[in-house]
TIVO-2410 file (N, C-alpha, C; in nm, 3 decimals):
# residues 89
REC num residu      c1      c2      c3 atome chaine
REC   1      M   2.579  -2.392   1.447     N      A
REC   1      M   2.626  -2.365   1.279    CA      A
REC   1      M   2.478  -2.277   1.211     C      A
REC   2      L   2.546  -2.181   1.154     N      A
REC   2      L   2.401  -2.075   1.083    CA      A
REC   2      L   2.418  -2.117   0.905     C      A
REC   3      G   2.329  -2.092   0.859     N      A
REC   3      G   2.350  -2.107   0.704    CA      A
REC   3      G   2.246  -1.982   0.641     C      A
REC   4      R   2.186  -2.003   0.520     N      A
REC   4      R   2.122  -1.904   0.509    CA      A
REC   4      R   2.023  -1.840   0.501     C      A
REC   5      D   1.969  -1.953   0.514     N      A
REC   5      D   1.806  -1.983   0.605    CA      A
REC   5      D   1.754  -2.060   0.734     C      A
REC   6      F   1.877  -2.101   0.798     N      A
REC   6      F   1.807  -2.141   0.905    CA      A
REC   6      F   1.967  -2.168   1.020     C      A
REC   7      R   1.933  -2.223   1.148     N      A
REC   7      R   2.041  -2.247   1.247    CA      A
REC   7      R   2.023  -2.339   1.352     C      A
REC   8      L   2.125  -2.414   1.321     N      A
REC   8      L   2.159  -2.535   1.393    CA      A
REC   8      L   2.204  -2.527   1.574     C      A
REC   9      T   2.186  -2.552   1.644     N      A
REC   9      T   2.229  -2.589   1.803    CA      A
REC   9      T   2.218  -2.693   1.824     C      A
REC  10      L   2.333  -2.741   1.872     N      A
REC  10      L   2.357  -2.914   1.939    CA      A
REC  10      L   2.423  -2.885   2.085     C      A
REC  11      S   2.345  -2.897   2.189     N      A
REC  11      S   2.374  -2.897   2.307    CA      A
REC  11      S   2.326  -2.996   2.406     C      A
REC  12      G   2.466  -3.053   2.410     N      A
REC  12      G   2.463  -3.207   2.496    CA      A
REC  12      G   2.380  -3.310   2.422     C      A
REC  13      R   2.278  -3.337   2.458     N      A
REC  13      R   2.191  -3.440   2.379    CA      A
REC  13      R   2.049  -3.369   2.309     C      A
REC  14      K   2.034  -3.246   2.265     N      A
REC  14      K   1.952  -3.170   2.237    CA      A
REC  14      K   1.995  -3.134   2.116     C      A
REC  15      L   1.950  -3.139   1.964     N      A
REC  15      L   1.969  -3.067   1.879    CA      A
REC  15      L   1.864  -2.961   1.836     C      A
REC  16      T   1.881  -2.859   1.827     N      A
REC  16      T   1.757  -2.778   1.773    CA      A
REC  16      T   1.810  -2.685   1.617     C      A
REC  17      I   1.678  -2.719   1.590     N      A
REC  17      I   1.701  -2.712   1.385    CA      A
REC  17      I   1.595  -2.569   1.407     C      A
REC  18      V   1.620  -2.439   1.392     N      A
REC  18      V   1.549  -2.312   1.322    CA      A
REC  18      V   1.551  -2.278   1.195     C      A
REC  19      Q   1.424  -2.308   1.178     N      A
REC  19      Q   1.411  -2.266   0.982    CA      A
REC  19      Q   1.319  -2.172   0.942     C      A
REC  20      G   1.308  -2.081   0.901     N      A
REC  20      G   1.196  -1.955   0.935    CA      A
REC  20      G   1.113  -1.930   1.094     C      A
REC  21      E   1.006  -1.971   1.015     N      A
REC  21      E   0.951  -1.952   1.190    CA      A
REC  21      E   0.891  -2.075   1.254     C      A
REC  22      E   0.976  -2.175   1.218     N      A
REC  22      E   0.944  -2.311   1.253    CA      A
REC  22      E   1.073  -2.363   1.325     C      A
REC  23      T   1.090  -2.438   1.436     N      A
REC  23      T   1.153  -2.439   1.538    CA      A
REC  23      T   1.161  -2.636   1.572     C      A
REC  24      A   1.268  -2.689   1.537     N      A
REC  24      A   1.213  -2.852   1.595    CA      A
REC  24      A   1.345  -2.888   1.662     C      A
REC  25      V   1.288  -2.972   1.772     N      A
REC  25      V   1.428  -2.967   1.882    CA      A
REC  25      V   1.409  -3.162   1.880     C      A
REC  26      Y   1.567  -3.185   1.864     N      A
REC  26      Y   1.513  -3.359   1.874    CA      A
REC  26      Y   1.627  -3.371   2.003     C      A
REC  27      E   1.586  -3.494   2.124     N      A
REC  27      E   1.650  -3.476   2.192    CA      A
REC  27      E   1.736  -3.631   2.197     C      A
REC  28      G   1.826  -3.683   2.238     N      A
REC  28      G   1.884  -3.826   2.263    CA      A
REC  28      G   1.814  -3.912   2.355     C      A
REC  29      E   1.783  -4.049   2.342     N      A
REC  29      E   1.736  -4.076   2.410    CA      A
REC  29      E   1.804  -4.111   2.574     C      A
REC  30      S   1.887  -4.150   2.596     N      A
REC  30      S   1.964  -4.107   2.709    CA      A
REC  30      S   2.133  -4.089   2.672     C      A
REC  31      G   2.210  -4.044   2.738     N      A
REC  31      G   2.317  -4.007   2.750    CA      A
REC  31      G   2.393  -3.925   2.652     C      A
REC  32      S   2.518  -3.929   2.642     N      A
REC  32      S   2.538  -3.811   2.511    CA      A
REC  32      S   2.556  -3.899   2.386     C      A
REC  33      V   2.529  -3.790   2.318     N      A
REC  33      V   2.541  -3.822   2.195    CA      A
REC  33      V   2.645  -3.876   2.123     C      A
REC  34      Y   2.799  -3.797   2.205     N      A
REC  34      Y   2.897  -3.832   2.134    CA      A
REC  34      Y   2.953  -3.976   2.207     C      A
REC  35      K   2.876  -4.010   2.341     N      A
REC  35      K   2.951  -4.180   2.390    CA      A
REC  35      K   2.859  -4.298   2.302     C      A
REC  36      A   2.781  -4.201   2.240     N      A
REC  36      A   2.682  -4.318   2.134    CA      A
REC  36      A   2.769  -4.327   2.031     C      A
REC  37      Q   2.812  -4.210   1.983     N      A
REC  37      Q   2.897  -4.286   1.878    CA      A
REC  37      Q   3.019  -4.373   1.900     C      A
REC  38      D   3.100  -4.282   1.986     N      A
REC  38      D   3.213  -4.372   2.065    CA      A
REC  38      D   3.193  -4.539   2.055     C      A
REC  39      D   3.046  -4.573   2.139     N      A
REC  39      D   3.005  -4.685   2.128    CA      A
REC  39      D   3.013  -4.740   2.043     C      A
REC  40      A   2.903  -4.710   1.924     N      A
REC  40      A   2.935  -4.772   1.842    CA      A
REC  40      A   3.020  -4.800   1.761     C      A
REC  41      F   3.131  -4.724   1.742     N      A
REC  41      F   3.275  -4.701   1.677    CA      A
REC  41      F   3.323  -4.814   1.723     C      A
REC  42      I   3.308  -4.825   1.856     N      A
REC  42      I   3.411  -4.919   1.937    CA      A
REC  42      I   3.324  -5.099   1.913     C      A
REC  43      E   3.241  -5.106   1.932     N      A
REC  43      E   3.147  -5.204   1.904    CA      A
REC  43      E   3.143  -5.248   1.720     C      A
REC  44      A   3.194  -5.161   1.630     N      A
REC  44      A   3.225  -5.245   1.522    CA      A
REC  44      A   3.370  -5.227   1.495     C      A
REC  45      I   3.451  -5.185   1.541     N      A
REC  45      I   3.567  -5.223   1.548    CA      A
REC  45      I   3.648  -5.397   1.609     C      A
REC  46      R   3.567  -5.387   1.763     N      A
REC  46      R   3.522  -5.503   1.803    CA      A
REC  46      R   3.454  -5.613   1.752     C      A
REC  47      T   3.335  -5.601   1.647     N      A
REC  47      T   3.292  -5.724   1.609    CA      A
REC  47      T   3.325  -5.758   1.446     C      A
REC  48      G   3.362  -5.639   1.420     N      A
REC  48      G   3.458  -5.620   1.278    CA      A
REC  48      G   3.306  -5.627   1.138     C      A
REC  49      N   3.219  -5.533   1.225     N      A
REC  49      N   3.070  -5.489   1.162    CA      A
REC  49      N   3.080  -5.343   1.138     C      A
REC  50      P   3.104  -5.342   1.007     N      A
REC  50      P   3.154  -5.148   0.980    CA      A
REC  50      P   2.992  -5.118   0.916     C      A
REC  51      S   2.873  -5.185   0.954     N      A
REC  51      S   2.765  -5.145   0.922    CA      A
REC  51      S   2.672  -5.056   1.090     C      A
REC  52      L   2.767  -5.129   1.159     N      A
REC  52      L   2.711  -5.024   1.338    CA      A
REC  52      L   2.815  -4.885   1.325     C      A
REC  53      I   2.883  -4.846   1.220     N      A
REC  53      I   2.946  -4.734   1.214    CA      A
REC  53      I   2.835  -4.628   1.127     C      A
REC  54      R   2.811  -4.493   1.192     N      A
REC  54      R   2.680  -4.428   1.193    CA      A
REC  54      R   2.722  -4.347   1.056     C      A
REC  55      S   2.844  -4.320   1.044     N      A
REC  55      S   2.884  -4.271   0.902    CA      A
REC  55      S   2.970  -4.302   0.802     C      A
REC  56      T   2.952  -4.290   0.674     N      A
REC  56      T   3.075  -4.334   0.618    CA      A
REC  56      T   3.207  -4.221   0.645     C      A
REC  57      Y   3.291  -4.221   0.588     N      A
REC  57      Y   3.443  -4.213   0.581    CA      A
REC  57      Y   3.414  -4.069   0.479     C      A
REC  58      D   3.300  -4.074   0.358     N      A
REC  58      D   3.296  -3.944   0.250    CA      A
REC  58      D   3.190  -3.829   0.353     C      A
REC  59      D   3.100  -3.881   0.441     N      A
REC  59      D   3.053  -3.811   0.553    CA      A
REC  59      D   3.156  -3.751   0.644     C      A
REC  60      A   3.242  -3.798   0.692     N      A
REC  60      A   3.287  -3.781   0.821    CA      A
REC  60      A   3.393  -3.660   0.777     C      A
REC  61      L   3.466  -3.701   0.630     N      A
REC  61      L   3.525  -3.583   0.603    CA      A
REC  61      L   3.476  -3.487   0.566     C      A
REC  62      R   3.367  -3.445   0.488     N      A
REC  62      R   3.268  -3.371   0.492    CA      A
REC  62      R   3.226  -3.250   0.597     C      A
REC  63      T   3.205  -3.350   0.657     N      A
REC  63      T   3.174  -3.270   0.858    CA      A
REC  63      T   3.319  -3.173   0.902     C      A
REC  64      A   3.432  -3.241   0.860     N      A
REC  64      A   3.552  -3.230   0.909    CA      A
REC  64      A   3.551  -3.081   0.846     C      A
REC  65      E   3.544  -3.094   0.712     N      A
REC  65      E   3.547  -2.957   0.603    CA      A
REC  65      E   3.478  -2.849   0.644     C      A
REC  66      I   3.377  -2.873   0.699     N      A
REC  66      I   3.257  -2.803   0.730    CA      A
REC  66      I   3.293  -2.742   0.863     C      A
REC  67      T   3.347  -2.823   0.970     N      A
REC  67      T   3.394  -2.792   1.099    CA      A
REC  67      T   3.484  -2.700   1.094     C      A
REC  68      L   3.581  -2.706   1.009     N      A
REC  68      L   3.722  -2.637   0.977    CA      A
REC  68      L   3.663  -2.504   0.951     C      A
REC  69      A   3.597  -2.499   0.869     N      A
REC  69      A   3.586  -2.372   0.728    CA      A
REC  69      A   3.476  -2.277   0.892     C      A
REC  70      A   3.413  -2.348   0.960     N      A
REC  70      A   3.335  -2.264   1.082    CA      A
REC  70      A   3.412  -2.190   1.166     C      A
REC  71      N   3.519  -2.262   1.205     N      A
REC  71      N   3.630  -2.230   1.285    CA      A
REC  71      N   3.653  -2.128   1.222     C      A
REC  72      E   3.698  -2.130   1.143     N      A
REC  72      E   3.786  -2.024   0.986    CA      A
REC  72      E   3.734  -1.879   1.027     C      A
REC  73      S   3.576  -1.924   0.987     N      A
REC  73      S   3.472  -1.815   0.985    CA      A
REC  73      S   3.464  -1.739   1.111     C      A
REC  74      A   3.434  -1.787   1.244     N      A
REC  74      A   3.411  -1.714   1.356    CA      A
REC  74      A   3.561  -1.698   1.424     C      A
REC  75      A   3.661  -1.732   1.330     N      A
REC  75      A   3.817  -1.669   1.426    CA      A
REC  75      A   3.807  -1.531   1.342     C      A
REC  76      T   3.803  -1.535   1.203     N      A
REC  76      T   3.803  -1.415   1.076    CA      A
REC  76      T   3.667  -1.326   1.058     C      A
REC  77      G   3.554  -1.390   1.061     N      A
REC  77      G   3.421  -1.272   1.090    CA      A
REC  77      G   3.427  -1.289   0.930     C      A
REC  78      L   3.450  -1.379   0.849     N      A
REC  78      L   3.420  -1.365   0.724    CA      A
REC  78      L   3.398  -1.501   0.689     C      A
REC  79      P   3.319  -1.500   0.556     N      A
REC  79      P   3.239  -1.634   0.510    CA      A
REC  79      P   3.390  -1.691   0.414     C      A
REC  80      V   3.368  -1.827   0.459     N      A
REC  80      V   3.428  -1.919   0.401    CA      A
REC  80      V   3.362  -2.009   0.293     C      A
REC  81      V   3.448  -2.021   0.162     N      A
REC  81      V   3.397  -2.118   0.062    CA      A
REC  81      V   3.442  -2.241   0.070     C      A
REC  82      L   3.372  -2.339   0.062     N      A
REC  82      L   3.357  -2.447   0.047    CA      A
REC  82      L   3.435  -2.502  -0.076     C      A
REC  83      R   3.553  -2.597  -0.042     N      A
REC  83      R   3.581  -2.675  -0.201    CA      A
REC  83      R   3.494  -2.754  -0.275     C      A
REC  84      G   3.411  -2.821  -0.214     N      A
REC  84      G   3.271  -2.898  -0.284    CA      A
REC  84      G   3.276  -3.030  -0.189     C      A
REC  85      P   3.218  -3.082  -0.237     N      A
REC  85      P   3.227  -3.301  -0.186    CA      A
REC  85      P   3.352  -3.326  -0.212     C      A
REC  86      V   3.418  -3.392  -0.043     N      A
REC  86      V   3.540  -3.446  -0.049    CA      A
REC  86      V   3.467  -3.592  -0.065     C      A
REC  87      R   3.579  -3.665  -0.106     N      A
REC  87      R   3.552  -3.820  -0.146    CA      A
REC  87      R   3.705  -3.892  -0.056     C      A
REC  88      A   3.695  -3.973   0.006     N      A
REC  88      A   3.750  -4.027   0.072    CA      A
REC  88      A   3.849  -4.179   0.013     C      A
REC  89      G   3.943  -4.166  -0.018     N      A
REC  89      G   4.061  -4.279  -0.105    CA      A
REC  89      G   4.111  -4.216  -0.179     C      A
***
């Protein structure tokens, strides 16, 4: 993902953030970050404990909006203006 002053790259368990002259790399402890998210979601459903879910519905909707805009921008080569905060419900 590219922004005005930053670049994010996610590859497997590794997140790289480049901002100006600084680069930060974060790596998950084990396994795939996607598996960890899936496991947390399944456990939340199994136990009825919503605190195990790592993202609110509002955050998930915003992430989907940004992802779809990034896909559209990549396909068209043009910037995409986001609508603003999305609220669930």
